[in-house]
C-alpha positions as CSV (number, residue, x, y, z in Angstrom):
1,M,0.2,0.3,-0.1
2,P,1.6,3.1,-0.9
3,P,2.2,5.6,2.0
4,I,0.2,8.5,2.6
5,A,0.9,11.8,2.2
6,S,0.5,14.6,5.2
7,P,-2.2,17.4,4.8
8,R,1.2,19.8,4.9
9,A,2.5,17.8,1.6
10,S,-0.6,17.3,-0.2
11,I,-1.2,21.2,0.4
12,Q,2.9,21.9,-1.0
13,F,2.2,20.3,-4.1
14,V,-1.6,22.2,-4.6
15,A,0.3,25.0,-4.3
16,A,3.0,23.9,-6.6
17,L,0.9,23.1,-9.7
18,T,-1.2,26.1,-8.8
19,D,1.9,28.6,-8.7
20,G,2.9,26.3,-12.0
21,A,-0.6,27.3,-13.7
22,A,-0.5,30.6,-12.7
23,E,3.4,31.1,-14.0
24,T,2.4,29.2,-17.6
25,R,-0.9,31.8,-18.1
26,R,1.4,35.0,-17.6
27,A,4.0,33.1,-19.7
28,R,0.8,33.1,-22.7
29,E,-0.4,36.3,-21.7
30,T,3.3,37.8,-22.6
31,Q,4.2,36.0,-25.6
32,R,0.6,37.1,-27.3
33,V,1.5,40.6,-26.3
34,I,4.3,39.9,-28.1
35,I,2.5,38.6,-31.2
36,E,0.3,41.9,-30.7
37,I,3.2,43.9,-31.2
38,E,5.5,42.4,-33.9
39,A,1.7,42.5,-36.4
40,F,1.6,46.2,-35.1
41,I,4.4,47.0,-36.7
42,I,4.7,44.7,-39.4
43,Y,1.4,47.0,-40.3
44,I,2.8,50.1,-40.1
45,L,5.2,48.7,-42.1
46,C,3.6,47.7,-45.0
47,G,1.8,50.9,-45.1
48,L,4.7,52.7,-45.1
49,W,5.8,50.6,-48.1
50,C,2.9,51.6,-50.0
51,L,3.0,55.0,-49.2
52,R,6.7,55.0,-50.9
53,Q,5.3,53.4,-53.7
54,K,3.0,56.6,-53.7
55,N,0.2,54.7,-54.9
56,P,-2.1,56.0,-51.4
57,L,-4.9,53.8,-52.9
58,A,-2.9,50.4,-52.0
59,L,-3.6,50.7,-48.7
60,A,-7.4,50.5,-49.2
61,H,-6.6,46.9,-51.5
62,Q,-5.1,45.0,-48.1
């Protein structure tokens, strides 16, 4: 029969799982923000490229 874990060990285990889940959530949120910033930069660069082509209508056709 496996040994029965003490209540303190169980609480520490659950706390560690909760901390891991929160850390994963923070990492996902950080990654999402970075992707949004990259997308915005690409959008601005594409707009500048279209303006450089001296064809403002190109912006409307994206």
